[in-house]
C-alpha positions, 0 to 999 in steps of 0.5 A: 540864765534869762537875759533882759540885757538891751542892746542899743546902737546908733543912739543920739540924745534929744533933751525930750528923751528924758520924759520928765513929765512922766517921771515917778517919785523915787531915786535912780543911779545911773552907771557907766561901765567899761571893763569894771569887774574888780568892784562892779559886784560890790558897789551895786550890792552895797548901793542897791537898798537905797535906791528904786532902780540901777541902771547899768549901761556897759561899753567895750567891755572885754572882762567878766562885766556882761556876766556880772551884770546879769547875774545881779539882774537875775537875783534882784530883778529887771526892775531893779538892776536894767541893764543896756549894752551901749554898742557903739564904740565911745572915745574915753575922756582924755582921748583926741577922738573925744576932742574932736566928736560932736556931743550927739554923735554915738561914738561921743562920751557925752551921748553915751552919759545922757543915753544912761541918765535918759533910761532912768525912771524916777524924780531924783538920779544920781551917777554911780561908779563901779568903784564905789562902796556905799557908806551906809547911814548917811546914804540911806538918810539922803536917799529916805528924804528925796524920796518922801520929798523932805528936801529943799527945791532947786538943790543938787545935793552934792556928796564925795567919798574917800580914795583908797590906795593899796599899801605894798603890803596889802592893806589900803591907805588914803591916797594923800595927793588927792585924798577926797574924791568929789567937790561938786561934780557928783550928787542927787538931782532933779531931773529936768530938761534942763539936767544933762552932760554937754561937752568939754574938749576934755571930758563931759561935763554935767549941767546943773540946769540952775540946782544950787549946790550943797554939800550933803555928806561923804556917801562912799569909799572910791576903791579907783586906786585900789585896782590893778591898773589904778583906775586907768586901764580904760583911757586907752593912754597908748594912743593918747600920751598927752592926755591929762591922765596920763599925766596923772597916771605918771605923777602917781607911779612917781610918788614913792610914798602915796598912802595916808592914815586917817590922822594925817589926812585930818591934819592935811586938810585946811580947817583952821580960819583960812578954811572957815572964810572959804566955807562962806564963799559961793559956788564950787569954793564954798562946798569944797569948804564945808566938805573939808570942814566936816571930815574931823566929825565924819571920821574921827577913828583911830584907823582906817580899817575902824572907819571902813567897818564901821561905815560899810557892810563887813561883807564887803569891806573885808576883801579890802584887806586881803592882799591884791 
């Protein structure tokens, strides 16, 4: 099989690498992947129709991730699925190594994320994870508007997803303790010299470059907690037992009834008077208020299975209902 995978080591990010003046009209998605084989193909196939390119960068993979990416690249072409192997071992978020590593070090999570962003070639970009299942209609509408330029300037179009969790019988529910993924930290943004990842001792942090947050809708089902390791396998928790992610995993494992129905989440969200007031607040708090208020209208379905099948390509949705 012919490979167009590019290997890189020793890379150090500089703002000029973003090549803002050379970017084409269109939309890029960029992925950073470590051992993502469980849902990687589902993520790429369900999102591929809506982007001008998907940049997939993998690091420290010991599973079938590289082979999956090569196969998808061969099928869709190296101009649409662009694959990079970032060779330097990157410290995971929450680790002691991340806390002390400078942002431009090749082993830094921040440097790795910025490298992935640098490889994109289009005016707008967004981060895509290997465990996202696309919600078709709103994603198609938003990316079409971005490609045509029918969007306000200076706005980051933030979006969210629902955290699915596998019940003991294998069917998915919604994670009751954390039902919604994305509260202003992920979205479509115009790439400028000021849009980049910066260092926080705990994790990477995205700098919006002054772009105002606006909630664009629910665009994916989040499959992280449907993974065999509940999505915590890449945090190296054995070596970082004080990590915030170790505490999250402990809380999840100690929850005797973590899954909820759509109806239970609709009742759980604060959409009364206090919720409406929160919608008027500036910044992230107001965005979360808008996000929560739109849940009932976007997911009125009687069952979670009906909602997933209604909003996604059934080819990718049906495996969610098979026993793990």
